[in-house]
MARBA-3410 file (N, C-alpha, C, O; in Angstrom, 1 decimal):
212
-11.7,0.5,14.2,-11.4,-0.8,14.0,-10.6,-0.9,15.2,-9.8,-0.1,15.7 ~ -11.1,-2.6,15.6,-10.5,-3.2,16.8,-9.1,-3.4,16.4,-8.5,-3.4,15.4 ~ -8.6,-3.6,17.9,-7.1,-3.6,18.2,-6.6,-5.1,17.8,-5.4,-5.2,17.5 ~ -7.2,-5.9,17.7,-7.1,-7.4,17.0,-7.0,-7.4,15.5,-6.1,-7.9,15.0 ~ -8.0,-6.6,14.8,-7.5,-6.4,13.5,-6.4,-5.6,12.9,-5.8,-5.8,11.8
-6.1,-4.5,13.7,-5.0,-4.0,13.3,-3.6,-4.8,13.6,-2.6,-4.6,13.0 ~ -3.9,-5.6,14.7,-2.6,-6.7,14.8,-2.5,-7.3,13.6,-1.6,-7.3,12.8 ~ -3.8,-7.9,13.3,-3.6,-8.7,12.1,-3.0,-8.1,10.8,-2.3,-8.7,9.9 ~ -3.5,-7.1,10.8,-2.8,-6.4,9.6,-1.4,-6.2,9.5,-0.7,-6.2,8.5 ~ -1.1,-5.9,10.9,0.5,-5.5,11.0,1.3,-7.2,10.8,2.4,-7.2,10.2
0.9,-8.2,11.1,1.2,-9.2,11.6,1.4,-9.9,10.1,2.4,-10.6,9.8 ~ 0.4,-9.8,9.2,0.5,-10.1,7.8,1.5,-9.1,6.8,2.1,-9.4,5.8 ~ 1.4,-8.1,7.2,2.2,-7.1,6.6,3.7,-7.4,6.8,4.5,-7.5,5.9 ~ 3.9,-7.4,8.0,5.2,-8.1,8.5,5.8,-9.2,7.5,6.7,-9.0,6.7 ~ 5.2,-10.2,7.8,5.4,-11.4,7.2,5.8,-11.4,5.4,6.4,-12.3,4.9
5.0,-10.1,4.7,5.3,-10.1,3.4,6.5,-9.5,3.5,7.5,-9.9,2.9 ~ 6.7,-8.3,4.3,7.6,-7.3,4.1,9.3,-8.5,4.3,10.3,-8.2,3.7 ~ 9.0,-9.5,5.0,10.3,-10.2,5.0,10.8,-10.8,3.7,12.0,-10.9,3.2 ~ 9.3,-11.2,3.2,10.1,-11.7,1.6,10.4,-11.2,0.8,10.8,-11.7,-0.2 ~ 10.4,-9.4,1.1,10.9,-8.5,0.0,12.5,-8.6,0.1,13.3,-8.2,-0.7
12.8,-9.0,1.3,14.4,-9.5,1.4,14.6,-10.2,0.5,15.8,-10.2,0.3 ~ 14.0,-10.8,-0.3,14.7,-12.0,-1.5,14.0,-11.5,-2.9,13.9,-12.2,-3.9 ~ 13.8,-10.1,-2.8,13.3,-9.9,-4.0,14.4,-9.5,-5.0,15.5,-9.4,-4.5 ~ 14.3,-9.1,-6.3,15.3,-9.2,-7.2,15.5,-8.0,-7.1,14.7,-7.1,-7.1 ~ 17.2,-7.8,-6.9,17.7,-6.2,-6.6,19.3,-6.9,-6.7,19.6,-8.0,-6.4
20.0,-6.1,-7.2,21.5,-6.1,-7.2,22.1,-5.2,-6.2,21.9,-4.0,-6.3 ~ 22.9,-5.6,-5.2,23.3,-5.2,-4.2,24.7,-4.3,-4.6,25.5,-4.6,-5.3 ~ 24.6,-3.1,-3.9,25.7,-2.1,-4.6,27.0,-2.8,-3.9,27.0,-3.4,-2.9 ~ 28.2,-2.4,-4.7,29.6,-2.7,-4.2,30.1,-1.8,-3.1,31.0,-2.2,-2.3 ~ 29.6,-0.6,-3.0,29.9,0.5,-2.4,29.0,1.2,-1.4,27.8,1.0,-1.7
29.3,1.8,-0.4,28.3,2.6,0.4,27.1,3.3,-0.4,27.3,3.5,-1.6 ~ 26.1,3.7,0.1,25.2,4.4,-0.5,24.6,5.3,0.3,24.5,5.1,1.5 ~ 24.2,6.5,-0.5,23.4,7.3,0.5,22.0,7.4,0.1,21.7,7.2,-1.0 ~ 21.1,7.7,0.7,19.7,7.9,0.0,19.3,9.1,-0.2,19.7,9.9,0.7 ~ 18.7,9.5,-1.1,18.1,11.0,-1.2,16.7,11.2,-0.6,15.6,11.3,-1.1
17.2,11.4,0.7,15.9,11.6,1.5,14.8,12.2,1.2,13.6,11.8,1.3 ~ 15.2,13.6,0.7,13.9,14.5,0.3,13.3,13.8,-0.5,12.2,13.6,-0.2 ~ 13.8,13.3,-2.0,13.0,12.7,-2.9,12.2,11.5,-2.6,11.2,11.1,-3.2 ~ 12.8,10.8,-1.5,12.0,9.7,-0.8,10.8,9.9,-0.2,9.8,9.2,-0.3 ~ 11.1,10.9,0.5,9.9,11.5,1.4,8.8,12.0,0.4,7.6,11.9,0.6
9.4,12.5,-0.5,8.0,13.1,-1.3,7.2,11.8,-2.1,6.0,11.9,-2.4 ~ 8.0,10.6,-2.4,7.4,9.8,-3.1,6.2,8.9,-1.9,5.1,8.6,-2.0 ~ 7.0,8.8,-0.9,6.2,8.3,0.2,5.1,9.0,0.6,4.1,8.4,1.0 ~ 5.4,10.3,0.7,4.1,11.1,0.9,2.7,10.8,-0.2,1.6,10.6,0.2 ~ 3.3,10.7,-1.5,2.2,10.5,-2.6,1.3,9.4,-1.9,0.2,9.4,-1.5
2.6,8.3,-2.1,1.5,6.9,-1.8,0.8,6.8,-0.3,-0.2,6.1,-0.1 ~ 1.5,7.6,0.5,0.4,7.4,1.7,-0.7,8.4,1.4,-1.9,8.0,1.6 ~ -0.6,9.7,0.9,-1.8,10.5,0.9,-2.7,9.9,-0.2,-3.9,10.2,-0.2 ~ -2.4,9.1,-1.0,-3.6,8.6,-1.9,-4.2,7.6,-1.0,-5.4,7.8,-0.7 ~ -3.6,6.6,-0.7,-4.0,5.8,0.3,-5.0,6.0,1.2,-6.1,5.4,1.3
-4.6,7.2,2.0,-5.3,7.8,3.1,-6.5,8.6,2.7,-7.5,8.8,3.5 ~ -6.5,9.1,1.4,-7.8,9.7,0.9,-8.6,8.5,0.4,-9.8,8.6,0.7 ~ -8.2,7.6,-0.3,-9.4,6.3,-0.6,-9.6,5.7,0.5,-10.4,4.8,0.2 ~ -9.4,5.6,1.7,-9.7,5.1,2.8,-11.0,5.9,3.5,-12.0,5.4,3.9 ~ -10.7,7.2,3.4,-11.6,8.0,3.9,-13.0,8.1,3.0,-14.2,8.3,3.4
-12.4,8.1,1.8,-13.5,8.3,0.7,-14.4,7.0,0.7,-15.6,7.1,0.4 ~ -13.9,5.7,1.0,-14.8,4.6,1.1,-15.6,4.2,2.2,-16.4,3.3,2.2 ~ -15.2,5.0,3.3,-15.6,5.1,4.6,-16.9,5.8,4.6,-17.9,5.4,5.1 ~ -16.7,7.0,3.8,-17.9,7.8,3.4,-19.0,6.9,2.5,-20.2,6.8,2.7 ~ -18.3,6.2,1.7,-19.5,5.5,0.9,-20.3,4.6,1.7,-21.5,4.5,1.6
-19.5,3.8,2.7,-20.2,2.8,3.6,-21.1,3.5,4.4,-22.3,3.1,4.4 ~ -20.8,4.6,5.3,-21.8,5.3,6.0,-22.7,5.7,5.3,-23.8,5.8,5.9 ~ -22.8,6.1,4.1,-23.7,6.7,3.3,-24.7,5.6,2.5,-25.7,6.0,1.9 ~ -24.3,4.5,2.6,-24.8,3.3,1.8,-26.3,3.2,1.9,-26.8,2.7,0.9 ~ -27.3,3.8,3.3,-28.7,3.7,3.3,-29.3,4.9,2.6,-30.5,5.1,2.5
-28.4,5.6,2.1,-29.1,6.9,1.4,-29.6,6.4,0.2,-29.1,5.3,-0.4 ~ -30.4,6.9,-0.3,-31.2,6.2,-1.4,-30.5,7.1,-2.4,-30.2,6.4,-3.3 ~ -30.0,8.3,-2.5,-29.2,8.9,-3.6,-27.6,8.6,-3.4,-26.6,9.0,-4.1 ~ -27.6,7.8,-2.4,-25.9,7.6,-2.3,-25.5,6.4,-3.5,-26.3,5.7,-4.1 ~ -24.0,6.4,-3.6,-23.3,5.6,-4.4,-23.6,4.1,-4.6,-23.7,3.5,-5.7
-23.9,3.6,-3.2,-24.2,2.1,-3.0,-25.5,1.9,-3.6,-25.6,1.0,-4.4 ~ -26.5,2.6,-3.4,-27.8,2.3,-3.8,-28.3,2.3,-5.2,-29.2,1.6,-5.8 ~ -27.3,3.4,-5.7,-27.5,3.6,-7.1,-26.6,2.6,-8.2,-26.7,2.6,-9.4 ~ -25.7,1.6,-7.4,-25.1,0.7,-8.2,-25.5,-0.7,-7.6,-24.7,-1.7,-7.8 ~ -26.6,-1.0,-7.0,-27.6,-1.9,-6.4,-27.0,-2.6,-5.2,-27.5,-3.7,-4.9
-25.9,-2.1,-4.3,-25.6,-2.7,-3.3,-26.7,-2.1,-2.1,-26.9,-0.9,-2.0 ~ -27.1,-3.0,-1.4,-27.9,-2.5,-0.3,-27.1,-2.0,0.8,-25.9,-2.0,0.7 ~ -27.7,-1.4,2.0,-27.4,-0.7,2.7,-26.3,-1.4,3.6,-26.4,-2.6,3.8 ~ -25.2,-0.8,4.1,-24.2,-1.7,5.0,-24.4,-1.6,6.5,-24.5,-0.4,7.0 ~ -24.5,-2.6,7.2,-24.6,-2.4,8.6,-23.5,-2.0,9.3,-22.4,-2.3,8.8
-23.5,-1.4,10.8,-22.3,-1.0,11.3,-21.2,-2.1,11.1,-20.1,-2.0,10.5 ~ -21.4,-3.1,11.6,-20.6,-4.0,11.7,-19.7,-4.8,10.6,-18.7,-5.5,10.6 ~ -20.6,-4.5,9.6,-19.8,-5.1,8.3,-18.8,-4.0,7.7,-17.8,-4.1,7.0 ~ -19.7,-2.6,8.4,-18.8,-1.6,7.6,-17.4,-1.5,8.5,-16.4,-1.0,8.0 ~ -17.2,-2.0,9.7,-16.0,-2.3,10.5,-15.2,-3.2,9.7,-14.0,-2.8,9.4
-15.7,-4.3,9.5,-14.9,-5.2,8.4,-14.4,-4.8,7.0,-13.3,-5.2,6.5 ~ -15.3,-4.2,6.4,-15.1,-3.8,5.3,-14.1,-2.9,5.0,-13.4,-3.0,4.0 ~ -13.7,-1.7,6.0,-12.7,-1.1,6.3,-11.5,-2.0,6.4,-10.6,-2.0,5.6 ~ -11.4,-3.0,7.7,-10.4,-3.8,7.7,-9.8,-4.3,6.4,-8.6,-4.2,6.1 ~ -10.7,-5.0,5.8,-10.2,-5.4,4.6,-9.7,-4.5,3.5,-8.9,-4.9,2.7
-10.3,-3.2,3.3,-9.7,-2.2,2.6,-8.3,-1.8,3.0,-7.3,-1.7,2.3 ~ -8.2,-1.6,4.2,-6.8,-1.1,4.7,-5.7,-2.2,4.5,-4.5,-1.8,4.2 ~ -6.0,-3.6,4.8,-5.4,-4.8,4.5,-5.3,-4.5,3.3,-4.6,-3.5,3.3 ~ -5.5,-4.7,2.2,-5.4,-4.8,0.5,-4.8,-3.8,0.2,-3.8,-4.1,-0.4 ~ -4.9,-2.4,0.5,-4.4,-1.6,0.1,-2.8,-1.3,0.4,-1.9,-0.9,-0.3
-2.9,-1.8,2.0,-1.3,-2.1,2.5,-0.3,-2.8,1.6,0.8,-2.4,1.3 ~ -1.0,-4.0,1.0,-0.4,-4.8,0.6,-0.1,-4.8,-0.9,0.8,-5.5,-1.4 ~ -1.1,-3.8,-1.8,-0.8,-3.6,-2.7,0.3,-2.5,-2.8,1.3,-2.7,-3.5 ~ 0.0,-1.1,-2.1,1.1,-0.5,-1.9,2.7,-1.0,-1.8,3.6,-0.3,-2.3 ~ 2.9,-1.9,-1.2,4.0,-2.4,-1.4,4.8,-3.0,-2.6,6.0,-3.2,-2.6
3.8,-3.5,-3.6,4.1,-3.7,-4.9,4.6,-2.6,-5.7,5.5,-2.7,-6.6 ~ 3.8,-1.3,-5.2,4.0,-0.2,-6.2,5.1,0.6,-5.4,5.5,1.6,-6.0 ~ 5.6,0.4,-4.4,6.6,1.6,-4.0,8.1,0.7,-4.2,9.2,1.3,-4.4 ~ 8.0,-1.0,-4.2,9.4,-1.7,-4.8,9.9,-1.2,-6.1,11.2,-1.2,-6.3 ~ 9.1,-0.6,-6.9,9.4,-0.3,-8.2,10.2,1.2,-8.4,10.9,1.5,-9.4
10.0,2.1,-7.3,10.8,3.1,-7.7,10.0,4.1,-9.0,8.8,4.3,-9.1 ~ 10.7,4.6,-9.8,10.2,5.3,-10.4,9.5,4.9,-11.7,8.9,5.7,-12.4 ~ 9.5,3.4,-12.1,8.6,2.7,-12.8,7.3,2.0,-12.6,7.2,1.4,-11.5 ~ 6.4,1.9,-13.3,5.3,1.4,-13.1,5.4,-0.1,-12.4,6.4,-0.8,-12.7 ~ 4.5,-0.5,-11.7,4.5,-2.0,-10.8,4.6,-2.9,-11.7,5.2,-3.8,-11.3
4.3,-3.0,-13.2,4.0,-4.3,-14.1,5.7,-4.2,-14.6,6.2,-5.3,-15.0 ~ 6.3,-3.2,-14.5,7.5,-3.1,-15.4,8.8,-4.0,-14.6,9.8,-4.5,-15.1 ~ 8.4,-4.0,-13.5,9.7,-4.8,-12.6,8.9,-6.0,-12.0,7.9,-5.7,-11.3 ~ 9.1,-7.2,-12.1,8.5,-8.5,-12.0,9.1,-8.9,-10.4,10.3,-8.9,-10.2 ~ 8.0,-9.1,-9.5,8.5,-9.5,-8.2,9.2,-10.6,-8.3,9.1,-11.3,-9.4
10.2,-11.3,-7.1,10.4,-12.4,-7.0,9.3,-13.3,-6.5,8.4,-13.1,-5.7 ~ 9.5,-14.7,-7.2,8.4,-15.7,-6.9,7.7,-15.8,-5.0,6.6,-15.8,-4.4 ~ 9.1,-15.8,-4.4,8.6,-15.8,-3.0,7.9,-14.3,-2.5,7.0,-14.3,-1.7 ~ 8.3,-13.4,-3.1,7.4,-12.4,-2.7,6.0,-12.2,-3.0,5.2,-11.7,-2.2 ~ 5.8,-12.6,-4.6,4.7,-12.8,-4.8,3.6,-13.6,-4.1,2.4,-13.4,-3.9
4.4,-14.8,-3.9,3.4,-15.8,-2.9,3.0,-15.3,-1.5,2.0,-15.6,-0.9 ~ 4.3,-14.4,-0.9,3.8,-13.9,0.3,2.7,-13.2,0.2,1.7,-13.4,0.8 ~ 2.9,-12.0,-0.8,1.6,-11.3,-0.9,0.2,-12.0,-1.2,-0.8,-11.7,-0.5 ~ 0.1,-12.9,-2.2,-0.9,-13.5,-2.3,-1.4,-14.4,-1.1,-2.6,-14.7,-1.1 ~ -0.6,-14.7,-0.3,-0.9,-15.4,0.9,-1.8,-14.5,1.9,-2.8,-14.8,2.5
-1.3,-13.3,2.0,-1.8,-12.4,3.1,-2.8,-11.7,2.6,-3.7,-11.4,3.4 ~ -3.2,-11.4,1.2,-4.3,-11.2,0.9,-5.2,-12.3,1.0,-6.3,-12.0,1.4 ~ -5.0,-13.3,0.8,-6.1,-14.6,0.8,-6.5,-14.7,2.2,-7.6,-14.9,2.5 ~ -5.6,-14.5,2.9,-6.1,-14.9,4.4,-7.1,-13.5,4.9,-8.1,-13.6,5.6 ~ -6.5,-12.6,4.5,-7.2,-11.3,4.8,-8.5,-11.4,4.2,-9.5,-11.2,5.0
-8.9,-11.7,3.0,-9.9,-11.9,2.4,-10.9,-12.8,3.2,-12.0,-12.4,3.5 ~ -10.3,-14.1,3.6,-11.1,-15.1,4.2,-11.5,-14.7,5.7,-12.4,-15.3,6.3 ~ -10.8,-13.7,6.2,-11.1,-13.2,7.6,-12.2,-12.2,7.3,-13.1,-12.1,8.2 ~ -12.2,-11.5,6.3,-13.4,-10.4,6.4,-14.7,-11.3,5.7,-15.8,-10.7,5.7 ~ -14.6,-12.3,5.2,-15.8,-13.1,5.0,-16.6,-13.7,6.0,-17.7,-13.4,6.4
-15.6,-14.5,6.6,-16.0,-15.8,7.9,-15.8,-14.7,9.4,-16.0,-15.3,10.4 ~ -15.5,-13.5,9.3,-15.4,-13.0,10.5,-16.5,-13.0,11.6,-17.4,-12.1,11.4 ~ -16.6,-13.6,12.6,-17.8,-14.0,13.5,-18.4,-12.5,14.2,-17.7,-11.5,14.6 ~ -19.9,-12.6,14.1,-20.6,-11.3,14.8,-20.1,-11.3,16.1,-20.4,-12.3,16.9 ~ -19.4,-10.3,16.6,-18.6,-10.1,18.0,-18.4,-8.6,18.0,-18.7,-7.8,17.1
-17.8,-8.3,19.6,-17.7,-6.9,19.6,-16.3,-7.0,20.5,-16.2,-7.0,21.7 ~ -15.4,-7.0,19.6,-13.8,-6.9,20.2,-13.8,-5.4,20.4,-14.3,-4.7,19.6 ~ -13.1,-5.0,21.6,-13.1,-3.6,22.3,-14.2,-3.3,22.2,-14.1,-2.1,22.0 ~ -15.5,-3.5,22.2,-16.9,-2.8,22.3,-16.9,-2.5,20.9,-17.9,-1.8,20.6 ~ -16.2,-2.7,19.7,-16.9,-2.2,18.7,-17.2,-3.6,17.8,-16.5,-4.6,17.5
-18.4,-3.2,17.5,-19.5,-4.2,16.6,-18.6,-4.6,15.3,-18.0,-3.7,14.7 ~ -18.5,-5.8,15.1,-17.8,-6.5,13.6,-18.5,-7.6,13.2,-18.9,-8.5,13.9 ~ -18.5,-7.6,11.9,-19.5,-8.9,11.3,-18.8,-8.9,10.0,-18.3,-8.1,9.3 ~ -18.9,-10.3,9.8,-18.0,-11.0,8.3,-19.3,-10.3,7.4,-20.4,-10.0,7.7 ~ -18.5,-10.3,6.1,-19.3,-9.9,4.6,-19.7,-10.9,4.0,-20.1,-10.7,2.9
-19.9,-12.3,4.6,-20.4,-13.3,3.7,-21.9,-13.2,3.4,-22.4,-13.7,2.4 ~ -22.6,-12.5,4.2,-24.3,-12.0,3.9,-24.4,-10.9,3.0,-25.5,-10.6,2.6 ~ -23.3,-10.2,2.5,-23.1,-9.2,1.8,-21.5,-9.4,0.7,-20.4,-8.8,0.8 ~ -21.9,-10.2,-0.1,-20.5,-10.2,-0.8,-20.7,-9.1,-1.8,-19.6,-8.9,-2.4 ~ -21.5,-8.5,-2.2,-21.2,-7.4,-3.2,-20.5,-6.3,-2.6,-19.9,-5.4,-3.2
-20.6,-6.3,-1.1,-19.8,-5.2,-0.5,-18.4,-5.6,-0.7,-17.6,-4.9,-1.2 ~ -18.0,-7.2,-0.2,-16.7,-7.6,-0.5,-16.0,-7.3,-2.1,-14.9,-6.9,-2.4 ~ -17.0,-7.5,-2.9,-16.3,-7.5,-4.3,-16.2,-5.8,-4.6,-15.3,-5.4,-5.4 ~ -16.8,-5.2,-4.2,-16.9,-3.6,-4.1,-15.3,-3.3,-3.5,-14.3,-2.9,-4.0 ~ -15.4,-3.6,-2.6,-13.7,-3.3,-1.6,-12.7,-3.6,-2.6,-11.9,-2.8,-3.0
-12.9,-4.9,-2.9,-11.3,-5.2,-3.7,-11.5,-4.4,-5.0,-10.5,-3.7,-5.2 ~ -12.5,-4.4,-6.1,-12.3,-3.5,-6.9,-12.1,-2.0,-6.7,-11.5,-1.3,-7.6 ~ -12.5,-1.5,-5.5,-12.2,-0.3,-5.3,-10.6,-0.1,-5.1,-10.1,0.9,-5.5 ~ -10.0,-1.1,-4.4,-8.8,-1.1,-4.0,-7.9,-1.3,-5.1,-6.9,-0.7,-5.0 ~ -8.0,-2.1,-6.4,-7.6,-2.2,-7.4,-7.3,-0.9,-8.1,-6.1,-0.7,-8.5
-8.6,0.0,-8.3,-8.7,0.9,-9.0,-7.7,2.2,-8.4,-6.8,2.8,-9.1 ~ -7.9,2.5,-7.1,-7.0,3.0,-6.2,-5.5,2.7,-6.5,-4.9,3.7,-6.8 ~ -4.9,1.6,-6.5,-4.0,0.9,-6.7,-3.0,1.5,-7.7,-1.8,1.8,-7.6 ~ -4.1,1.6,-9.0,-3.5,1.9,-10.3,-3.5,3.5,-10.0,-2.4,3.9,-10.1 ~ -4.4,4.6,-9.7,-4.3,5.6,-9.6,-3.0,5.9,-8.5,-2.2,6.7,-8.9
-2.8,5.3,-7.5,-1.5,5.5,-6.8,-0.1,5.3,-7.2,0.9,5.9,-6.8 ~ -0.3,4.2,-8.4,1.1,4.0,-8.9,1.4,5.0,-10.2,2.5,5.2,-10.6 ~ 0.1,5.6,-10.7,0.3,6.7,-11.5,1.0,7.8,-10.8,2.1,8.3,-11.1 ~ 0.1,8.1,-9.7,0.7,9.4,-9.2,2.3,9.4,-8.6,3.1,10.3,-8.6 ~ 2.5,8.0,-8.2,4.0,7.7,-7.7,4.8,8.0,-9.1,5.9,8.6,-8.9
4.5,7.7,-10.1,5.4,7.8,-11.2,5.6,9.0,-11.7,6.7,9.4,-12.2 ~ 4.2,9.9,-11.5,4.2,11.2,-11.8,5.0,12.0,-11.1,5.6,12.9,-11.7 ~ 5.2,11.9,-9.8,6.0,12.5,-8.9,7.2,12.2,-9.0,7.9,13.0,-8.5 ~ 7.7,11.2,-9.6,9.2,10.8,-9.9,9.6,12.0,-11.1,10.6,12.7,-11.2 ~ 8.6,11.9,-12.0,8.7,12.5,-13.6,8.7,14.0,-13.0,9.8,14.5,-13.3
8.1,14.7,-12.3,8.2,15.7,-11.8,9.4,16.5,-11.2,9.7,17.6,-11.4 ~ 9.9,15.5,-10.4,11.1,15.7,-9.5,12.2,15.8,-10.4,13.0,16.8,-10.2 ~ 12.5,14.7,-11.7,13.2,14.5,-12.4,13.2,15.9,-13.2,14.2,16.5,-13.6 ~ 12.1,16.3,-13.5,12.0,17.7,-14.8,12.7,18.8,-14.1,13.6,19.5,-14.5 ~ 12.3,18.7,-12.6,13.0,20.2,-11.6,14.1,19.8,-11.0,14.4,20.4,-9.9
14.6,18.9,-11.4,16.0,18.4,-10.9,16.1,18.5,-9.3,17.1,19.0,-8.7 ~ 14.9,18.1,-8.7,14.6,18.0,-7.0,15.9,17.8,-6.4,16.4,16.8,-6.7 ~ 16.2,18.3,-5.7,17.1,17.9,-4.8,18.3,17.2,-5.2,19.0,16.5,-4.4 ~ 18.7,17.6,-6.7,19.7,17.1,-7.3,19.7,15.4,-7.8,20.6,14.6,-7.9 ~ 18.1,15.5,-7.9,18.0,14.0,-8.4,18.5,13.3,-9.6,18.9,12.2,-9.6
18.4,14.3,-10.7,19.2,13.8,-11.7,20.7,13.4,-11.7,21.2,12.7,-12.6 ~ 21.4,13.9,-10.6,22.7,13.3,-10.6,23.0,12.3,-9.6,24.1,11.7,-9.6 ~ 22.1,12.1,-8.7,22.4,11.5,-7.5,21.2,10.2,-7.7,21.4,9.1,-7.1 ~ 20.2,10.2,-8.4,18.9,9.5,-8.4,18.2,9.2,-7.3,17.6,10.2,-6.9 ~ 18.1,8.1,-6.5,17.2,8.1,-5.3,18.2,7.7,-4.4,18.3,8.2,-3.3
19.3,6.7,-4.9,20.6,6.2,-4.1,22.0,7.0,-4.7,22.7,6.6,-5.6 ~ 22.3,8.0,-3.9,23.8,8.3,-4.3,24.8,7.9,-4.0,25.3,8.1,-2.9 ~ 25.5,7.0,-5.1,26.8,5.9,-4.9,27.9,7.1,-4.8,28.6,7.2,-3.8 ~ 27.9,8.1,-6.1,29.0,9.2,-6.3,29.4,9.7,-5.3,30.6,9.5,-5.1 ~ 28.8,10.3,-4.4,29.1,11.0,-3.1,29.8,9.9,-2.0,30.8,10.2,-1.3
29.4,9.0,-2.2,29.7,7.9,-1.1,31.2,7.7,-1.5,32.1,7.6,-0.6 ~ 31.2,7.6,-2.7,32.6,6.9,-2.9,33.7,8.0,-2.9,34.9,7.7,-2.6 ~ 33.3,9.5,-3.2,34.3,10.7,-2.7,34.4,10.5,-1.0,35.5,10.4,-0.4 ~ 33.3,10.4,-0.3,33.8,10.5,1.0,34.3,9.1,1.8,34.7,9.1,3.0 ~ 34.2,8.4,1.2,35.0,6.7,1.5,36.4,6.6,0.9,37.1,5.7,1.3
36.8,7.7,-0.3,38.0,7.2,-0.8,39.0,7.9,0.2,38.7,9.0,0.7 ~ 40.2,7.3,0.4,41.3,7.6,1.0,42.2,8.4,0.3,42.9,7.8,-0.5 ~ 42.5,9.5,0.5,43.4,10.3,0.4,44.8,10.2,-0.2,45.6,9.8,0.7 ~ 45.3,10.4,-1.4,46.8,10.0,-1.7,47.7,10.1,-0.8,48.7,9.3,-0.7 ~ 47.4,11.2,-0.1,48.6,11.9,0.7,48.9,11.0,1.9,49.9,11.0,2.6
47.7,10.3,2.2,47.7,9.4,3.4,48.6,8.1,2.9,49.4,7.5,3.6 ~ 48.2,7.9,1.8,49.2,6.8,1.4,50.6,7.1,1.2,51.4,6.2,0.9
END
């Protein structure tokens, strides 16, 4: 993927992340301590599902000219190399933004916690811009990599979007399952500390009575 596309993903992603500062959340009145091991497990699950889905769709795209491949079986014509580049850009971009809406809800499913309007607008705007760019990207070779818009093969555009939504659901289910497993085995004392440990923070910041 050309560096320019990676920069666009980063720029749009950062813009959406800024809006999450205005998401629905209640600030703690005391210092917090994050349960880092639990968060590491959760982020790893989210990342692995996203990485696997990217590699899998890349295989499908590269195999699109195979008469026995998935694309040929569902009636999508073979995808040229330039459009494969753009399709991967669209997939990574869409997956990144959808992952944000999954990660923000913690142990709950993404639909159980309503996002703030500004976060929703930011996400929809970024997804819309990414989609438009993937459709109308001019045929070019940035960084020597052939890149072509998907406007001549909109079935690929629709497939990538549907694919991302399906794996977003799988990703969210895997995240909730990871939390359920950690709560079941009390991973890193998560049942007492949850993900943000406030109790120990109180103990560590509490002034001993002897000092007073």
